[in-house]
VOGU-3710 file (C-alpha; in Angstrom, 3 decimals, decimal comma):
1> mrldldkala> 0,000/0,000/0,000  1,459/3,361/-1,053  1,181/6,268/1,354  0,522/9,765/0,115  3,822/11,679/0,453  2,240/14,934/1,611  0,155/13,168/4,267  3,148/11,172/5,470  5,307/14,292/5,796  2,546/16,141/7,571
11> amdsviarpl> 2,188/13,303/10,071  5,933/13,205/10,685  6,013/16,992/11,114  3,652/16,838/14,011  5,540/14,048/15,774  9,248/14,516/15,085  10,383/18,024/14,263  7,997/20,326/16,039  10,084/20,525/19,253  12,720/22,286/17,121
21> glsvteaang> 10,195/24,545/15,496  11,083/22,973/12,129  9,293/20,866/9,586  10,679/17,426/8,746  11,992/18,815/5,467  13,746/21,712/7,188  15,241/19,414/9,817  16,460/16,931/7,188  17,995/19,747/5,154  19,775/20,998/8,274
31> iiriaaatma> 21,227/17,553/8,903  22,523/17,401/5,333  24,055/20,878/5,654  25,851/19,907/8,865  27,206/16,756/7,206  28,390/18,758/4,185  30,078/21,349/6,417  31,899/18,553/8,254  33,109/17,117/4,943  34,230/20,563/3,805
41> nvvkrvtter> 36,279/20,977/6,989  38,045/17,682/6,269  38,908/18,881/2,758  40,317/22,095/4,251  42,756/20,059/6,329  44,471/18,805/3,179  44,177/22,067/1,232  43,824/25,353/3,109  45,812/24,151/6,113  48,621/23,158/3,753
51> gldagdfamv> 48,682/26,510/1,995  46,587/25,344/-0,964  43,432/26,923/-2,389  40,721/24,280/-2,814  39,313/26,366/-5,668  42,391/25,519/-7,750  41,416/21,850/-7,896  38,701/19,591/-9,240  37,083/17,273/-6,688  36,560/13,558/-7,320
61> ayggagplha> 33,545/12,257/-5,406  33,227/8,528/-4,854  31,666/6,031/-2,500  27,972/5,347/-2,292  27,137/8,660/-0,584  29,886/10,889/-2,021  27,981/11,970/-5,163  24,951/12,830/-3,006  26,811/15,517/-1,060  29,603/16,518/-3,446
71> aivarelrip> 27,953/19,520/-5,080  27,097/21,096/-1,709  30,675/20,569/-0,488  32,057/22,013/-3,725  29,968/25,152/-3,328  31,094/25,492/0,273  34,736/25,421/-0,835  34,266/27,202/-4,187  35,587/24,195/-6,090  34,638/24,736/-9,753
81> tlviplapgh> 34,498/21,159/-11,049  33,275/17,789/-9,789  34,163/14,431/-11,312  32,019/11,397/-10,511  33,886/8,278/-11,677  32,201/5,269/-13,166  30,703/3,049/-10,438  31,620/5,402/-7,559  30,351/2,925/-4,973  33,128/0,543/-6,052
91> fsaygmlmad> 35,804/3,137/-6,758  37,939/2,143/-3,775  38,049/-1,457/-4,994  38,930/-0,238/-8,474  41,685/1,850/-6,924  43,226/-1,295/-5,474  43,456/-2,719/-8,987  45,142/0,478/-10,199  47,555/0,886/-7,295  51,255/0,119/-7,452
101> lrrdfvrtwf> 53,206/-1,718/-4,780  54,668/0,719/-2,274  56,791/0,430/0,826  57,485/3,422/3,080  60,392/3,581/5,518  61,155/6,102/8,271  64,343/6,467/10,266  64,759/8,909/13,137  67,832/11,068/12,556  68,158/14,240/14,631
111> kpvtainfde> 70,791/16,358/12,973  71,398/20,098/12,515  71,411/20,911/8,800  74,836/22,538/9,096  76,274/19,338/10,607  75,034/16,911/7,960  77,471/14,298/6,712  76,263/13,474/3,209  78,113/10,141/3,141  76,150/9,025/6,199
121> lerlyaemea> 72,920/10,480/4,796  73,384/8,609/1,515  74,139/5,381/3,390  70,953/5,595/5,463  68,775/6,208/2,422  70,520/3,411/0,517  69,784/0,960/3,353  66,077/1,863/3,376  65,874/1,663/-0,397  67,559/-1,740/-0,430
131> dgvhavehdv> 64,943/-3,015/2,029  62,180/-1,543/-0,120  63,475/-3,035/-3,351  63,764/-6,419/-1,666  60,136/-6,126/-0,503  58,679/-5,437/-3,960  61,013/-7,223/-6,381  59,197/-10,544/-5,907  56,189/-9,019/-7,715  58,038/-6,507/-9,901
141> kdrgrilcar> 60,790/-8,344/-11,732  61,857/-5,435/-13,923  64,191/-3,281/-11,819  63,476/-0,365/-14,148  59,900/-0,296/-12,856  60,970/0,235/-9,241  61,374/3,893/-8,266  62,637/5,436/-5,036  61,694/8,832/-3,593  63,408/10,572/-0,707
151> sadmryvgqe> 62,122/13,134/1,770  62,919/14,386/5,255  60,929/15,768/8,166  62,556/19,135/8,921  61,903/22,094/11,197  63,475/25,278/12,447  65,392/24,819/15,694  62,984/25,407/18,569  59,859/24,330/16,664  57,830/21,342/17,814
161> hpvavdlpms> 56,258/20,146/14,563  58,320/19,372/11,454  57,194/19,548/7,812  57,845/16,953/5,124  60,348/18,175/2,546  60,912/16,279/-0,718  64,607/15,817/-1,494  65,545/15,692/-5,183  68,701/13,833/-6,189  70,345/17,153/-7,040
171> vfegrdpaal> 70,644/17,792/-3,282  72,771/14,669/-2,881  74,791/15,369/-5,996  75,543/18,935/-4,879  76,141/17,907/-1,257  75,180/21,413/-0,148  73,506/21,807/3,294  72,298/25,268/2,256  70,191/23,641/-0,490  68,404/21,576/2,167
181> kqlldavhmk> 67,662/24,707/4,175  66,287/26,464/1,082  63,918/23,553/0,442  62,597/23,822/4,017  62,147/27,586/3,619  60,134/27,084/0,409  57,860/24,406/1,899  57,313/26,404/5,098  56,355/29,490/3,097  53,887/27,531/0,980
191> rygfnapgep> 52,204/25,874/3,951  52,217/28,653/6,546  52,702/31,845/4,549  56,032/32,715/6,186  59,490/31,299/6,702  62,723/32,099/8,530  65,695/32,050/6,139  67,998/33,355/8,862  67,094/30,743/11,468  68,978/27,427/11,894
201> aeivslnssv> 67,186/24,224/10,869  67,408/20,554/11,700  66,359/17,188/10,341  64,076/15,075/12,536  63,654/11,944/10,447  64,404/10,494/7,017  61,695/9,010/4,790  62,045/6,725/1,799  59,260/5,517/-0,496  59,899/2,599/-2,851
211> vgsldkpvar> 57,272/2,094/-5,555  57,032/-0,881/-7,884  54,913/-0,182/-10,969  52,389/-2,942/-11,793  50,373/-3,698/-14,907  46,913/-2,156/-14,693  43,527/-2,814/-16,287  42,843/-0,652/-19,321  39,819/1,648/-19,143  37,523/1,466/-22,156
221> pikaatkasp> 35,555/4,416/-23,546  31,777/4,220/-23,566  29,530/4,686/-26,579  29,373/8,298/-27,770  26,216/10,270/-28,538  25,487/10,861/-32,219  23,227/13,872/-31,722  23,469/17,107/-29,772  20,082/16,840/-28,061  20,078/16,188/-24,282
231> pvprsrrkvf> 19,312/12,665/-22,992  15,764/11,643/-22,124  15,148/11,192/-18,376  13,880/7,834/-17,193  11,378/9,446/-14,834  10,669/12,590/-12,805  10,486/13,091/-9,064  9,700/15,815/-6,551  13,004/16,802/-4,892  13,653/19,503/-2,304
241> fpeesdyvdt> 16,390/22,017/-3,149  17,119/24,823/-0,655  18,028/27,093/-3,568  14,426/26,834/-4,760  12,920/26,863/-1,228  10,510/24,103/-2,226  10,123/20,753/-3,902  10,971/20,801/-7,614  9,813/18,480/-10,373  13,210/16,940/-11,171
251> pvyqrdslla> 14,312/14,694/-14,057  15,912/11,379/-13,086  18,452/9,826/-15,451  19,704/6,244/-15,490  23,488/6,389/-15,589  24,108/3,289/-17,691  21,926/4,785/-20,427  23,966/8,002/-20,700  26,325/8,392/-23,657  29,652/10,201/-23,905
261> gerfsgpalv> 29,204/13,844/-24,827  25,641/14,185/-23,562  24,905/17,266/-21,462  22,158/18,600/-19,246  21,710/21,139/-16,471  20,447/20,858/-12,918  18,346/20,275/-11,056  18,671/16,582/-11,886  19,384/13,180/-10,384  21,545/10,453/-11,917
271> eeyasttvvl> 20,779/7,035/-10,471  22,886/3,883/-10,654  23,557/0,775/-8,640  24,961/1,744/-5,211  24,881/5,536/-5,694  22,929/8,617/-6,765  24,447/11,835/-8,103  22,696/15,115/-7,277  23,062/17,944/-9,801  22,048/21,176/-8,084
281> pgdalevgaf> 20,086/23,951/-9,828  22,399/25,993/-12,028  25,090/23,313/-12,265  25,864/21,669/-15,623  26,765/18,025/-16,262  28,636/16,490/-19,180  29,329/12,782/-19,688  33,022/12,097/-20,324  34,559/9,693/-22,804  34,984/6,939/-20,184
291> gelvitiars> 31,605/7,403/-18,530  32,738/9,861/-15,847  30,283/12,635/-14,955  31,910/16,058/-15,086  29,844/18,675/-13,232  30,568/22,378/-13,564  29,511/24,161/-10,384  27,587/27,418/-10,801  29,615/30,364/-9,519  27,220/32,802/-7,898
//
């Protein structure tokens, strides 16, 4: 037996949300906004707090619920573009198939930059890299497909928290402690907006990453549209959008029926197994060559 939506919401209003002075719809929207704000704060930890502007990047939204909230998070952070990969609910599993073998090593090594012995430094990195190569060479027979990257946790003397500084091979070839200090100054400026070129620095620990490149599955393009007209929605549904302050008659598209090159504007829903993508009013969606959904966020 199907219940009338309006009657059901009205009944819930009187029981659930009235103590807050809100309707069920208003309360649900508030919950979604709080969740989106929490997600936005997490994104800030890896962007703004590292001296990066989130608006300079595109955001990839995956997982079953990611595409539901992504557009709201993108607007919160002024991210201009969203990418919803094919089968976002299984994107983590797909990532495992695409990942290389990697081993990370850390060795504590407190040393003032001015007192660095490059022979000892090279020896320590070589030992970690030898362990890493040994760990991955069983699965990666071609030594040319095993790469090593070096970095160090560094800080100014007197600081508590170090920052990770990538060390190119030119540092070891030049054997110049001043070059290490300049790298720290550059990273510190980028992350915190200031540095201290005149202050002494020290190394806290050495880091080595050994990566063995594996063969990966090849992505195949999907069928392309032969006409410029927008796709036909599978159905329509009443959906609440705060931008419209009410429920809106919204087209619902089936993702596996979309073709590369097709475009449409929000509001819209794109449904698939394990996930639903929400396209907010004013946003524009285009289907990519490999089935990815590329959403351009309205800048208002």
